[in-house]
N, C-alpha and C positions, 0 to 999 in steps of 0.2 A: 528423432530428436538428437541427431548427431551434433547439431550446433550447440547443444547444451552440455556436451561432454568435454572434459579437459583434453588437451592434445596428448597423444601417446608419447612415451619416452623417445621412441624412434623419431617421431615428428619433431620433437624438441631438440634433437641432436644429442651427441654423446655427452654424458656428464663428466665434469672434470674431477669430481670427488664423489665418494660414496654418499648416498642420501642418508644412510644410517652410520653414526660414528663407530669406529672400530672399538673392540673391547680393550680394556686397560691391559697393557702388556705385563707379563709376570714380573719383570724387573722393577715395575713402578708400584708394587704392592708391599715392598719390604719396609723397614724402618725409615721414617722420614718421607714416606710416600703414602700418606693417609688420604682417604676421600674427604670431601667437604664435611665438616662436623655437623651432625644432626640433620643432613639434607634428606628430605623425603617429598614425594609429590604433595602439593597442597590440597589436591582433590583428585579423586579417582575419575579419570576421563571416560571410562567405559559407559556409565549411565548418561553421559552428556552427548554421546554420539547419536546422530540422526539415523533414521531408517535406511537400509541399503537401497531401497527403491521407494519412490513417492507413494505414500499411503493412499489407499483407495477404499471407497465403500460401494459406490454404484457398480452393479454387475457382480457383486460378491454376496455370499449368504448373509454377511453381517448387515447388509442394507435393510434386511427385513426387520431389524430391531430399531430402525430410525422412526421416530414419531411421524405418522402420516401428515399431521397438521403442519409440522415443520417442513416436510418435503413440499407441500402445496404452497406454503408461504415463500419458500425459496424460489419455487418456479415462477410465482406471480411477480416477484421482484426482479428475477432474471429477464423475463419478457418485457417488463416495463423499462428495465435498464437498457436492454438492446434497442428498444424504440427511442428511448431518450438519447442514446448515442447517435442514432441515425438522424434524428431531428436536429440535434445540436450541430452535427456536421453540416447539414443542409443550411442552417442559419449562418454558419461561417461562410459558406459558399455564396450566400446572398448578401454578405457584408454586415450582418446583424451581430456577429461575434467577431472579435479581433482574431481569436485563435481558439481551437478546440482540440485538446488531446484526447482522442477517442480511446475507450477501453473495450471496444468490441472484441470478444473472444476471451476476455478475462473478467467478465462480470461476476462470475461465481466468487472470486476472491473478495470483491468489495461488498457484495450483498451478504455473504456469510460473515464477514468482519462486523458489519453494522448490527446484524441480528444476534451476534454472540455477546454483545455488550448489555449491561444493565443500565438503567437511567442515570445512575450516579457516576458511571464510568465516562472517560473522555476518549474521543477519537481525534487523532492527529493525522490528517490526510496530506497527500502530495497533490500537485496540480492535476494529475490524471484520475484522482479518486472522487470525482463528482458523484458517481453512483452510490458510493458508500455514504457520502454526505446526505444525499436524498433519502436513501434507505434508513438513515438514522432519524429522519423526520424533518430535515430542513426543507423549506419551500423550494421546489424545483427551479423556479425562476430566479430566486435569490442566490441559488447555488452557482448561477452562471454570471453573476454580476462582475466578478473579478475578470473573467474571460471576455467580458464585453468592454472592459476598460473604464468602467464608471467609478468603482471604488476598489480598495484593496480587499474588501470582503463585503458581501451583500447581506450578511445575516449576523445576528448577535451570537457570538460563540458560546455565551453562558446559557442561552435558552435551551439548547439541545446538547450542551457539552461537546461541541465540535469546534476545534481550532480552525482558523482560516486556512483555506487552500494554500499550500506552500509551493511557490514556483522555484526558489533556489533549491538545488538538490540536497536532501538529507538534513537541512537546517531545522526541520521540525522534530527530529529525533532527540536532540538534547533538551528541547522544550518539554517533550513528553516525559523524559527522565526527571526533569526538575519538578514537574507537577506531581508525578508519582512519588518522588522522594518526599516532597512537602506533605502529601496526603498521608504517607506512612508516619511521618513525624507527628502529624496532628491526630493520628489515630482514626482517620477517615476510611470508610470502606469503599475505596476508589481504586480502579485500575486504569492505566493509560494504555491504549492500543495505537501504535504508530505504524503507518504504512509507508513503504519505500519501494522503489524499483531496483532492479539489479544494477543499474547505473549508479544509483545512490550509494551502493556499498563500496564504491571506489572513492568516496569522499571522506575527508578527515572527520567530518561531523559524525559519520557512522561509527568510526572507531571510538571517538570520544564518548558518544552516547552509550555504546555497549559496555565500554570499560567502566564508566561511572555507575551504570545501572547494576552491574554485577558487584562492584565494590560496595555500593550502598544497599544492595539487596532490595532494590526498588521494585514496587509492584507494577511492572511495565512489560508489555509484550510487543515484539517487533515482528511485523509481517513483511517479508520480501516478496513482491510479485515479480518473479523472474520470468519476464516475457521475451527473453532471448537477446534483446538488443538495447543498448544505451544509445538512442537515436540510430546511428548506423554501425555502432561498434558491437560486434558479437561478444557473447560472454567469454569465450575462450581467449579473447584478447584483453580481457580485464583481470582475470584471475586464473591461477593454476590449481586452486583448491578443488578437492573431490566434488564438493557441492558448496553452495553458499551457506547451507545449514551447518556445514562442518566448521565454519568460522566461529560458531558459538563456543566451541570447546576452548579456544584460545582465550576467551574472556571469562570462562568459568560458569557458563550457563548452558542449559540443555538446548540442543538443536533438533528441530523437527522438520521432516521433509514430506510434503503432501502434494497430491495431484491437484493443481490449482483450478482445473476445470470440473472437478468433482465437488459440487457445492456442499453436500452434507458432510463429506470428509473434511473439507476446510473448516466448516462450522464446528465439527467435533474436535479437531485438533486445537483450534483457537479457544473453544470453550474450556478445554482441559488446561490450556496454558493460562487463561484468564483466572480460572478457579485456583490454580496453583499460586499465581501471584497474589490473589486476594487472601489466601490463607497463610501467607508468610513464606512461600516457597521461592520468591524472587523472580527474576526475569527469564524469559524464554525467547529464542530466536526461531521463527518459523519461515521456511522457504516454500512458497507455493509455485510449482512449475507450471507455467501457463504460456500464452502466446498472444502477441499483439497483432491481430488480423489486419487492422488498418495501419496506415502510415503513422509515424511519430506524431505529427500534427498535419494540418492542411498545408503547411509550408514545406513538407517533406515529400520526397519521391522515393518510396521504399523499393521500387524496382531496381534501383541502382546498386543495392547491396544485398538483396535476397531474391530467390527465385520463386516462381509460382508453385512449383511442386511442393516446396516446404509449406507454403501457405495452405495448399489444398490438403496436405496431411493433417494439419491442425484443424481445418474446417471439419474434417471427419471426426474430430474429438471435441465437438462443440458442446459447451456446458449446458445449453438449453436442450439440445437433442438428447444428451445423456440422461438428464433428469426427467424429461418427458417420457423416455423409454421406460424408466423405472416406474413412473406413475401409471403408465398404461399397463405394464406387465402385472402390477399389483391391483389393477382395477380401482385406482385411487382418483382417477380423473376421467371424464368423458368428453365427447365432442362439444357438448353445450358449455361445459366449464372452460374448455380451451378457448372457445369463442368469446366467452365473457372476459377472460383474461386479456385476450387480444384487443377487445373493445375498450377495456380500461386503459391499456397502453396507448391506444389511438386517442383517447380523450386527453391523456397527458400531453401527447404530442400537439394536439390542437391548441391546448392552453399555452404551451410554449410558443407556438407560432403567433398566436394572438397578442400575447403580452410582450414578446420580444420584438414584434414588428411595430410596436408603439414607441415613438421617440421619447426617451426619458427627459424629464425636466431637471437640469443640473444647475446647481448654485456654485459658482467658482469659489465663493467664500468658504465652502465646506473643506477646501484644501487645508485649512488651519484647524479643523476639528480633530480631536483624538490623536494629536501629535504628542502633547504633554497633558498631564492632568491639569496643570496650570500653565498657561501660555508664558513663554519667555518674553523679555522685552523686545528681542529681535523679531519674534513672530508677531507680536502686536504691531510693531512698526511695519512689517511686510503686509499684514492684513489691512492696515490703514492705507497703505499705498495702493493696494489693489482695489479697495473700496472707492478711493478717490478716482481711479481710472475708470471703474465701472459707472460711477455717477456721471463722469464727464461724457462717456459714450451715450448715456441715456438723454443727456441734455442737447445732444447734437440734432 
């Protein structure tokens, strides 16, 4: 995982000044040289620091304490998610989807995120988080509507408390903070969970969201899926921080670091952060270290910026294989159950093929729906102009 590590001091070149300020010289401590009055750290940074290594459960004695029912549910959703990714990628290649950002290899982050939430909580996904949306209960076909190019979103966000898939990087994060802050003011038992990639942490919206979340003590949890690259830009060219989880300290919230391919570990860390937020503890920043096995999208050629050796190393740390090994070691699943899970995933893929291969019936007049609660005069004028053009075409 060398690509996830910050460059060494030697690689960065000699520093022009010491990274740590020098001590106050003796001549500056006499009369007229007093320190800033009343200064002290606003908060002890030690409890906010993340783990020194990504937290793991699978393959450790602590995994024995995880509920077997949860392990099986996570496994089922991982297998369905992997098949969903492959089928959606195929639909893109067939021209049935405009684009599909696959999350193959990082399914554990999204599945665990969805399952850690209660019904009253809200999920704020990015464009790559289709699996989290589906695991949350959104119809699998409706979850692809945005990527098909038909609508800005294909589902009712209020039905499952899932915000629309967000294609601009990190703009969903301030929205999550706003909802969480409003819920706290209203006394609602609601937590917002916002998903973002490592590339999104380089956006101004990321800073603004975390800063306001901490200042307002909002019940929101941020999950960074650090898959190593922002399209083709590796992490070490985005930040020199020890980890992305360390950024939490600067905002005054705890940072957590977890193995993003260890589904029960991600679920546990997120569950703890969500419960902390729900009980008044404020926001948490969680970094899940994972990897994007497929290219950024179908329009990307990942071989131009990474090598196959790195991909193979991460394939050996596959989230499905890790969890299946745990289930088999504990005799929590047998071949018949594995076959049933695979068949369920195939049924999902078959439904996607059938419904996505049907040409949608689109009404151009829907362009003017849901723009404003009450249409403006300009929109009414534009709608009337389009209606006249459509009527004229029908009369030809």
